[in-house]
N, C-alpha and C positions, 0 to 999 in steps of 0.2 A: 389483587386489586390495589393493595397498598403500593406495590411497585409501580403499577400503571399510573397511579395518582401522584406518586412521589411524596406522599404524606400519609400518616396513619389514619385509619378509619375511626369512626366514633367508638367509644368504649362500649356502648350498648351492643354493638355488633359482636365484639369478642365475648361479651357476657352471654349473649344468646347462643353462640356456638359452643361455649364451654358448658352451658346448661344442657344443651342437646347431647353432647358427649357423655355427660354425667348420667343423664336419664337412660342412654343406651346401655351403659354399664349396669345400671339398676335392673333393666329388663333382662340382660344376660344373666345376672345373678339370680333373679327370681326364676328364670327358666331352668337354670342349673339346679336350684333347690327343689323345684318341682320334679325334675327327673330323678334326682337322688332319693327324695322321699317316696316317690312312686315305686322305685325299684326296691327300696327297703320294705315297704308295705306289702309288695307282691311276694317277697320272700317269706314274710311273717304271716301272710294270709289275713291281714287286718281288713276290716270293712272299708269299702270304697268311700263312704261319706266323709272321711277325714281328708280326702284329696281336695275337697272344695276350698279349704283355706289357701292351699297353694295356688289353685286356679284363680281364686279371687285376687290374691296378691299379684299374680302375673297380669291379670286383666287390668288392674288398677295401674300397674307400671306401664302397660302398653297404652293406656289412655293418656297418661302423663307424657309418654314419648310422642304420641300423636300431636298433642298441644305444643310440645317443644319443637317438633319438626315443622309445624306450621309457622311458628315464630321465627325459626332459623331460616326458613325459605323466604319469609317476608323481609327479614333483615338483610339477607344476601341480595334480594332484589333491590332493596334500597341502596345497598353498597354499590351494586352494578350501575344504578341510575346516577349515583354521584361520581362514578368513575368514567362513564361515557362522556365523550366530548360534546359540548353544547352546540 
């Protein structure tokens, strides 16, 4: 869109996209932690109730990703509207 406009987009657009990417990495990390901890507990025969912390952390990260995704979609829509000819 910047190439189509021949000028840079507003800084908030880049910030929203960077935040979205950051939150995606957090979700990936939480999911990886959940898988590793679940496999370790399964080997040790630990009670399942400890899995809740990993699941809650993952759920919180997914919620944050949902919010960031909505903001990114909105900012991209705004960038598109600014790019389209009048």
